[in-house]
All heavy atoms as an XYZ file, in Angstrom:
602
protein
N      -0.326     25.891    -21.324
C       0.470     24.722    -21.095
C       1.880     24.868    -21.650
O       2.733     24.079    -21.335
C      -0.223     23.566    -21.797
C      -0.235     22.392    -21.011
S      -1.266     21.421    -20.237
C      -0.584     19.895    -20.446
N       2.110     25.850    -22.473
C       3.429     26.049    -23.055
C       4.425     26.384    -21.966
O       4.175     27.187    -21.091
C       3.384     27.171    -24.082
N       5.563     25.695    -21.990
C       6.608     25.959    -21.026
C       6.487     25.171    -19.734
O       7.348     25.256    -18.884
N       5.423     24.389    -19.568
C       5.270     23.593    -18.353
C       6.068     22.308    -18.469
O       6.120     21.694    -19.522
C       3.793     23.224    -18.136
C       2.995     24.306    -17.487
C       1.619     23.807    -17.056
O       1.339     22.615    -17.185
O       0.844     24.640    -16.594
N       6.685     21.915    -17.384
C       7.374     20.636    -17.350
C       6.395     19.562    -16.917
O       5.280     19.851    -16.488
C       8.561     20.684    -16.365
O       8.039     20.894    -15.056
C       9.546     21.767    -16.726
N       6.815     18.309    -16.998
C       5.961     17.199    -16.585
C       5.607     17.307    -15.108
O       4.539     16.919    -14.680
C       6.652     15.870    -16.873
N       6.519     17.866    -14.318
C       6.286     18.003    -12.884
C       5.155     18.985    -12.627
O       4.285     18.761    -11.799
C       7.575     18.472    -12.169
C       7.322     18.695    -10.699
C       8.685     17.461    -12.377
N       5.121     20.092    -13.358
C       4.111     21.127    -13.146
C       2.758     20.769    -13.747
O       1.744     21.257    -13.305
C       4.586     22.447    -13.761
C       5.837     23.003    -13.111
C       6.472     24.092    -13.930
O       6.121     24.226    -15.115
O       7.323     24.799    -13.395
N       2.732     19.928    -14.768
C       1.499     19.677    -15.494
C       0.553     18.721    -14.775
O      -0.545     18.488    -15.241
C       1.812     19.123    -16.888
O       2.387     17.830    -16.777
N       0.973     18.152    -13.639
C       0.098     17.250    -12.907
C       0.040     15.865    -13.504
O      -0.909     15.131    -13.281
N       1.059     15.486    -14.242
C       1.093     14.182    -14.900
C       1.290     13.050    -13.892
O       0.875     11.939    -14.125
C       2.217     14.173    -15.922
C       2.380     12.879    -16.681
C       3.492     12.966    -17.695
O       4.096     14.000    -17.879
N       3.753     11.866    -18.356
N       1.899     13.337    -12.739
C       2.234     12.310    -11.760
C       1.346     12.449    -10.530
O       0.949     13.539    -10.166
C       3.699     12.432    -11.360
C       4.600     12.467    -12.544
C       5.251     13.545    -13.044
C       4.895     11.390    -13.427
N       5.955     13.196    -14.167
C       5.752     11.874    -14.424
C       4.524     10.052    -13.466
C       6.241     11.076    -15.451
C       5.017      9.259    -14.490
C       5.865      9.769    -15.459
N       1.091     11.319     -9.878
C       0.309     11.374     -8.645
C       1.164     11.922     -7.501
O       2.384     12.037     -7.610
C      -0.274     10.004     -8.303
C       0.790      8.958     -8.018
O       1.960      9.177     -8.363
O       0.436      7.908     -7.454
N       0.512     12.266     -6.409
C       1.188     12.923     -5.285
C       2.279     12.036     -4.674
O       3.355     12.521     -4.312
C       0.151     13.282     -4.219
C       0.722     14.065     -3.073
C      -0.342     14.452     -2.066
O      -1.535     14.464     -2.396
O       0.058     14.723     -0.922
N       2.031     10.750     -4.581
C       3.000      9.826     -3.990
C       4.294      9.786     -4.812
O       5.391      9.832     -4.257
C       2.379      8.433     -3.910
C       3.219      7.402     -3.222
C       2.457      6.091     -3.150
C       3.233      5.010     -2.460
N       2.488      3.748     -2.407
N       4.169      9.716     -6.118
C       5.340      9.682     -6.995
C       6.124     10.978     -6.898
O       7.356     10.967     -6.832
C       4.913      9.416     -8.454
O       4.178      8.187     -8.501
C       6.114      9.326     -9.373
N       5.427     12.108     -6.867
C       6.104     13.403     -6.748
C       6.833     13.537     -5.420
O       7.957     14.049     -5.369
C       5.108     14.549     -6.913
C       4.581     14.767     -8.323
C       3.501     15.833     -8.321
C       5.697     15.142     -9.265
N       6.218     13.076     -4.331
C       6.867     13.139     -3.020
C       8.137     12.298     -3.007
O       9.163     12.703     -2.464
C       5.923     12.670     -1.921
C       4.923     13.706     -1.500
C       4.099     13.201     -0.336
C       3.111     14.257      0.113
N       2.305     13.799      1.250
N       8.058     11.115     -3.591
C       9.236     10.251     -3.643
C      10.342     10.876     -4.487
O      11.510     10.841     -4.105
C       8.872      8.881     -4.194
C       8.128      8.029     -3.211
C       7.815      6.681     -3.791
N       7.209      5.832     -2.773
C       6.846      4.585     -2.978
N       7.006      4.027     -4.162
N       6.311      3.886     -2.016
N       9.990     11.426     -5.629
C      10.988     12.048     -6.504
C      11.634     13.245     -5.826
O      12.848     13.444     -5.913
C      10.342     12.463     -7.822
N      10.836     14.042     -5.132
C      11.382     15.203     -4.432
C      12.253     14.795     -3.252
O      13.246     15.458     -2.955
C      10.261     16.133     -3.981
C       9.619     16.833     -5.154
O      10.256     17.044     -6.176
N       8.354     17.170     -5.018
N      11.913     13.700     -2.582
C      12.763     13.192     -1.511
C      14.125     12.804     -2.074
O      15.166     13.159     -1.513
C      12.117     11.984     -0.825
C      13.000     11.359      0.217
C      13.020     11.862      1.499
C      13.809     10.286     -0.092
C      13.844     11.304      2.472
C      14.639      9.729      0.863
C      14.652     10.227      2.145
N      14.121     12.098     -3.177
C      15.381     11.680     -3.805
C      16.195     12.899     -4.218
O      17.405     12.946     -4.008
C      15.088     10.801     -5.013
S      16.559     10.160     -5.840
N      15.553     13.906     -4.759
C      16.247     15.107     -5.231
C      16.761     15.968     -4.081
O      17.885     16.456     -4.133
C      15.299     15.938     -6.097
C      15.985     17.169     -6.704
C      14.999     18.089     -7.354
N      14.161     18.676     -6.293
C      12.992     19.225     -6.503
N      12.481     19.270     -7.695
N      12.293     19.730     -5.499
N      15.965     16.129     -3.020
C      16.287     17.111     -1.989
C      16.859     16.542     -0.700
O      17.621     17.231     -0.019
C      15.034     17.914     -1.625
C      14.476     18.680     -2.803
O      15.262     19.073     -3.679
O      13.243     18.872     -2.840
N      16.498     15.323     -0.316
C      16.827     14.847      1.027
C      17.696     13.601      1.086
O      18.349     13.381      2.093
C      15.540     14.593      1.804
C      14.753     15.864      2.022
C      13.511     15.628      2.804
C      12.753     16.941      2.949
N      11.431     16.755      3.458
N      17.706     12.786      0.067
C      18.487     11.549      0.103
C      19.976     11.890      0.034
O      20.466     12.387     -0.975
C      18.102     10.627     -1.038
S      19.079      9.106     -1.068
N      20.669     11.627      1.121
C      22.079     11.987      1.222
C      22.907     11.303      0.137
O      23.744     11.941     -0.506
C      22.622     11.601      2.610
O      21.809     12.228      3.596
C      24.056     12.035      2.767
N      22.686     10.027     -0.067
C      23.475      9.294     -1.047
C      23.266      9.854     -2.456
O      24.234     10.110     -3.173
C      23.108      7.807     -1.021
C      24.018      6.982     -1.896
S      23.897      5.217     -1.612
C      22.292      4.861     -2.264
N      22.029     10.075     -2.842
C      21.746     10.583     -4.185
C      22.242     12.019     -4.358
O      22.824     12.360     -5.388
C      20.259     10.496     -4.482
S      19.670      8.805     -4.626
N      22.009     12.853     -3.354
C      22.455     14.250     -3.440
C      23.962     14.339     -3.614
O      24.451     15.074     -4.471
C      22.038     15.032     -2.191
C      20.629     15.534     -2.223
C      20.204     16.294     -1.000
C      21.259     16.999     -0.250
N      20.764     17.738      0.925
N      24.720     13.608     -2.801
C      26.175     13.655     -2.896
C      26.671     13.034     -4.200
O      27.620     13.522     -4.799
C      26.813     12.960     -1.692
C      26.665     13.690     -0.369
C      27.216     12.840      0.766
C      27.355     15.037     -0.411
N      26.019     11.962     -4.636
C      26.402     11.339     -5.902
C      26.196     12.272     -7.081
O      27.054     12.376     -7.964
N      25.074     12.976     -7.105
C      24.805     13.928     -8.189
C      25.737     15.121     -8.113
O      26.238     15.600     -9.135
C      23.363     14.436     -8.098
C      22.360     13.565     -8.763
C      21.026     14.274     -8.881
N      20.428     14.571     -7.598
C      19.679     13.735     -6.900
N      19.441     12.534     -7.353
N      19.168     14.101     -5.744
N      25.974     15.619     -6.894
C      26.779     16.828     -6.721
C      28.219     16.617     -7.186
O      28.756     17.438     -7.928
C      26.772     17.240     -5.249
C      27.539     18.505     -4.953
C      27.475     18.842     -3.478
C      28.318     20.059     -3.177
N      28.327     20.332     -1.739
N      28.824     15.523     -6.760
C      30.223     15.275     -7.095
C      30.396     14.693     -8.497
O      31.365     14.997     -9.181
C      30.860     14.337     -6.077
C      31.132     15.002     -4.755
C      31.961     14.097     -3.907
C      32.834     14.936     -3.008
N      33.880     14.161     -2.403
N      29.493     13.813     -8.900
C      29.608     13.186    -10.207
C      30.709     12.142    -10.276
O      31.077     11.679    -11.350
N      31.235     11.761     -9.130
C      32.267     10.719     -9.059
C      32.329     10.231     -7.615
O      31.715     10.805     -6.732
C      33.624     11.246     -9.505
C      34.120     12.420     -8.705
C      35.467     12.922     -9.206
N      35.778     14.264     -8.781
C      36.033     14.638     -7.533
N      35.986     13.764     -6.568
N      36.306     15.886     -7.236
N      33.053      9.167     -7.384
C      33.237      8.685     -6.030
C      32.293      7.558     -5.654
O      31.550      7.026     -6.474
N      32.339      7.200     -4.372
C      31.588      6.056     -3.861
C      30.078      6.238     -4.000
O      29.381      5.351     -4.500
C      31.947      5.798     -2.394
C      31.189      4.649     -1.727
C      31.546      3.328     -2.399
C      31.486      4.601     -0.254
N      29.553      7.378     -3.556
C      28.104      7.586     -3.630
C      27.617      7.588     -5.072
O      26.568      7.037     -5.383
C      27.696      8.876     -2.926
C      27.805      8.810     -1.442
C      28.579      9.708     -0.735
C      27.129      7.836     -0.720
C      28.679      9.645      0.642
C      27.214      7.757      0.654
C      28.003      8.667      1.338
N      28.373      8.198     -5.960
C      28.016      8.214     -7.380
C      27.936      6.779     -7.919
O      26.978      6.416     -8.603
C      29.046      9.033     -8.151
C      28.812      9.079     -9.634
C      27.816      9.877    -10.168
C      29.597      8.341    -10.507
C      27.597      9.942    -11.528
C      29.389      8.390    -11.871
C      28.389      9.191    -12.376
O      28.176      9.237    -13.730
N      28.933      5.963     -7.595
C      28.945      4.571     -8.061
C      27.792      3.768     -7.470
O      27.194      2.939     -8.164
C      30.290      3.916     -7.731
C      31.460      4.501     -8.498
C      31.290      4.379    -10.000
O      30.801      3.366    -10.509
N      31.672      5.415    -10.717
N      27.470      4.009     -6.204
C      26.347      3.302     -5.583
C      25.018      3.677     -6.239
O      24.161      2.817     -6.467
C      26.302      3.593     -4.085
C      27.396      2.938     -3.244
C      27.343      3.443     -1.814
C      27.273      1.426     -3.287
N      24.840      4.947     -6.542
C      23.593      5.380     -7.177
C      23.521      4.843     -8.611
O      22.455      4.451     -9.071
C      23.452      6.918     -7.129
C      22.199      7.367     -7.843
C      23.422      7.402     -5.692
N      24.656      4.788     -9.303
C      24.668      4.190    -10.647
C      24.317      2.710    -10.587
O      23.570      2.205    -11.437
C      26.036      4.364    -11.303
C      26.219      5.702    -11.961
C      27.458      5.745    -12.798
C      27.120      5.262    -14.166
N      28.123      5.580    -15.166
N      24.837      2.006     -9.579
C      24.513      0.594     -9.405
C      23.023      0.424     -9.131
O      22.377     -0.463     -9.693
C      25.337      0.001     -8.263
C      25.041     -1.458     -7.919
C      25.383     -2.366     -9.096
C      25.819     -1.867     -6.685
N      22.474      1.284     -8.291
C      21.038      1.217     -8.000
C      20.217      1.439     -9.268
O      19.180      0.819     -9.449
C      20.663      2.245     -6.932
C      19.306      2.029     -6.316
C      18.155      2.265     -7.256
O      18.188      3.230     -8.028
O      17.194      1.474     -7.217
N      20.684      2.303    -10.147
C      19.957      2.560    -11.389
C      19.872      1.297    -12.246
O      18.889      1.089    -12.957
C      20.633      3.688    -12.164
N      20.893      0.450    -12.166
C      20.864     -0.812    -12.910
C      19.987     -1.849    -12.213
O      19.271     -2.602    -12.862
C      22.279     -1.358    -13.077
C      23.113     -0.552    -14.022
C      24.496     -1.132    -14.169
C      25.314     -0.249    -15.088
N      26.671     -0.768    -15.273
N      20.055     -1.878    -10.878
C      19.289     -2.873    -10.119
C      17.820     -2.497     -9.971
O      16.973     -3.381     -9.831
C      19.907     -3.052     -8.723
C      21.337     -3.571     -8.686
C      21.842     -3.608     -7.257
C      21.420     -4.947     -9.316
N      17.529     -1.184     -9.953
C      16.165     -0.658     -9.853
C      15.451     -1.173     -8.596
O      14.341     -1.679     -8.654
C      15.370     -0.949    -11.105
C      16.065     -0.376    -12.323
C      15.257     -0.182    -13.556
N      13.918      0.300    -13.434
C      13.553      1.575    -13.377
N      14.451      2.506    -13.389
N      12.296      1.913    -13.319
N      16.089     -1.006     -7.440
C      15.541     -1.465     -6.165
C      14.837     -0.341     -5.420
O      13.778     -0.540     -4.837
C      16.669     -2.054     -5.284
C      16.157     -2.451     -3.924
C      17.305     -3.241     -5.989
N      15.404      0.841     -5.419
C      14.919      1.955     -4.610
C      13.685      2.624     -5.238
O      13.745      3.120     -6.367
C      16.037      2.980     -4.453
S      15.551      4.446     -3.546
N      12.561      2.685     -4.513
C      11.361      3.317     -5.067
C      11.517      4.826     -5.243
O      10.903      5.411     -6.128
C      10.270      2.995     -4.047
C      10.989      2.658     -2.795
C      12.334      2.120     -3.186
N      12.358      5.468     -4.420
C      12.575      6.905     -4.540
C      13.374      7.231     -5.799
O      13.062      8.184     -6.503
C      13.255      7.435     -3.283
C      12.362      7.285     -2.100
C      11.393      8.149     -1.698
C      12.314      6.186     -1.195
N      10.747      7.664     -0.579
C      11.298      6.463     -0.250
C      13.028      5.006     -1.083
C      10.983      5.589      0.783
C      12.719      4.137     -0.047
C      11.705      4.432      0.869
N      14.380      6.426     -6.084
C      15.176      6.634     -7.306
C      14.332      6.353     -8.558
O      14.460      7.049     -9.568
C      16.422      5.753     -7.305
S      17.664      6.251     -6.085
N      13.478      5.351     -8.495
C      12.608      5.054     -9.637
C      11.639      6.206     -9.881
O      11.388      6.588    -11.028
C      11.838      3.756     -9.399
C      12.688      2.526     -9.527
C      11.867      1.257     -9.647
N      10.762      1.163     -8.712
C      10.756      0.422     -7.610
N      11.792     -0.313     -7.293
N       9.691      0.395     -6.826
N      11.099      6.779     -8.819
C      10.188      7.920     -8.958
C      10.927      9.118     -9.545
O      10.395      9.823    -10.399
C       9.577      8.279     -7.613
N      12.163      9.361     -9.089
C      12.986     10.456     -9.614
C      13.161     10.294    -11.131
O      12.998     11.238    -11.891
C      14.351     10.432     -8.913
C      15.315     11.500     -9.368
C      15.381     12.714     -8.711
C      16.170     11.294    -10.441
C      16.267     13.695     -9.104
C      17.055     12.260    -10.844
C      17.106     13.457    -10.174
O      17.981     14.427    -10.583
N      13.469      9.076    -11.549
C      13.672      8.820    -12.982
C      12.381      9.022    -13.776
O      12.402      9.575    -14.872
C      14.207      7.411    -13.192
C      14.646      7.157    -14.612
C      15.400      5.847    -14.779
O      15.763      5.217    -13.774
O      15.613      5.469    -15.942
N      11.255      8.599    -13.220
C       9.967      8.797    -13.894
C       9.658     10.283    -14.069
O       9.297     10.734    -15.145
C       8.821      8.182    -13.081
C       8.570      6.752    -13.296
C       7.320      6.367    -12.504
C       7.198      4.888    -12.335
N       6.044      4.537    -11.501
N       9.781     11.033    -12.982
C       9.362     12.432    -12.978
C      10.321     13.314    -13.773
O       9.898     14.128    -14.581
C       9.217     12.951    -11.528
C       8.973     14.449    -11.499
C       8.080     12.220    -10.830
N      11.626     13.146    -13.557
C      12.598     14.047    -14.176
C      13.181     13.514    -15.478
O      13.854     14.247    -16.199
C      13.718     14.377    -13.183
C      13.190     15.130    -11.997
C      13.098     14.527    -10.751
C      12.731     16.435    -12.118
C      12.584     15.203     -9.661
C      12.215     17.120    -11.034
C      12.148     16.497     -9.815
O      11.628     17.174     -8.748
N      12.958     12.242    -15.779
C      13.400     11.690    -17.049
C      14.890     11.391    -17.136
O      15.395     11.114    -18.216
N      15.594     11.446    -16.018
C      17.019     11.103    -15.978
C      17.252     10.211    -14.761
O      16.504     10.274    -13.798
C      17.925     12.359    -15.894
C      17.828     13.187    -17.159
C      17.600     13.199    -14.680
N      18.295      9.378    -14.803
C      18.590      8.542    -13.629
C      18.953      9.384    -12.413
O      19.341     10.551    -12.541
C      19.793      7.700    -14.074
C      19.935      7.899    -15.532
C      19.193      9.119    -15.908
N      18.878      8.787    -11.239
C      19.095      9.515     -9.987
C      20.510     10.055     -9.836
O      20.744     10.936     -9.037
C      18.753      8.623     -8.803
N      21.466      9.552    -10.592
C      22.834     10.051    -10.493
C      23.082     11.268    -11.392
O      24.170     11.801    -11.429
C      23.865      8.951    -10.775
C      23.743      8.275    -12.115
C      24.335      8.825    -13.250
C      23.015      7.113    -12.260
C      24.219      8.210    -14.473
C      22.891      6.484    -13.479
C      23.505      7.038    -14.580
O      23.371      6.425    -15.807
N      22.068     11.720    -12.110
C      22.185     12.905    -12.951
C      21.303     14.023    -12.407
O      20.266     13.774    -11.813
C      21.756     12.604    -14.387
C      22.668     11.660    -15.112
C      22.177     11.411    -16.535
O      21.181     11.966    -16.977
N      22.876     10.553    -17.241
N      21.728     15.256    -12.634
C      20.943     16.419    -12.225
C      19.650     16.483    -13.049
O      19.664     16.149    -14.233
C      21.738     17.719    -12.448
C      22.922     17.882    -11.534
C      22.527     18.193    -10.109
O      21.435     18.749     -9.872
O      23.329     17.871     -9.221
N      18.552     16.935    -12.439
C      17.328     17.098    -13.227
C      17.517     18.238    -14.233
O      18.284     19.170    -13.980
C      16.264     17.449    -12.179
C      17.017     17.931    -10.997
C      18.369     17.292    -11.049
N      16.851     18.135    -15.366
C      16.977     19.224    -16.345
C      16.456     20.544    -15.774
O      15.589     20.545    -14.907
C      16.121     18.753    -17.530
C      15.343     17.593    -17.043
C      15.964     17.093    -15.789
N      17.001     21.646    -16.264
C      16.573     22.965    -15.786
C      15.093     23.152    -16.099
O      14.631     22.847    -17.182
C      17.392     24.056    -16.446
N      14.378     23.650    -15.107
C      12.921     23.821    -15.281
C      12.595     25.177    -15.819
O      13.175     26.151    -15.606
C      12.223     23.592    -13.957
C      12.370     22.168    -13.492
C      11.685     21.910    -12.156
O      10.853     22.725    -11.728
O      11.983     20.906    -11.552
């Protein structure tokens, strides 16, 4: 178990992992907001983090431990 992240250890159910991976890999708004770190998409994703409306962003935060506007920690 040494060196395993929460994602690899099976701590999350399949639905939560799928949502988190969608937010990380496919959500255009989140991807562009994280990549640039500034601008309209970044501000929208930061606003969503405060409102906590999007289930994909919430799953991303659960699985990776950072808000959707931040890059996931290196695995």
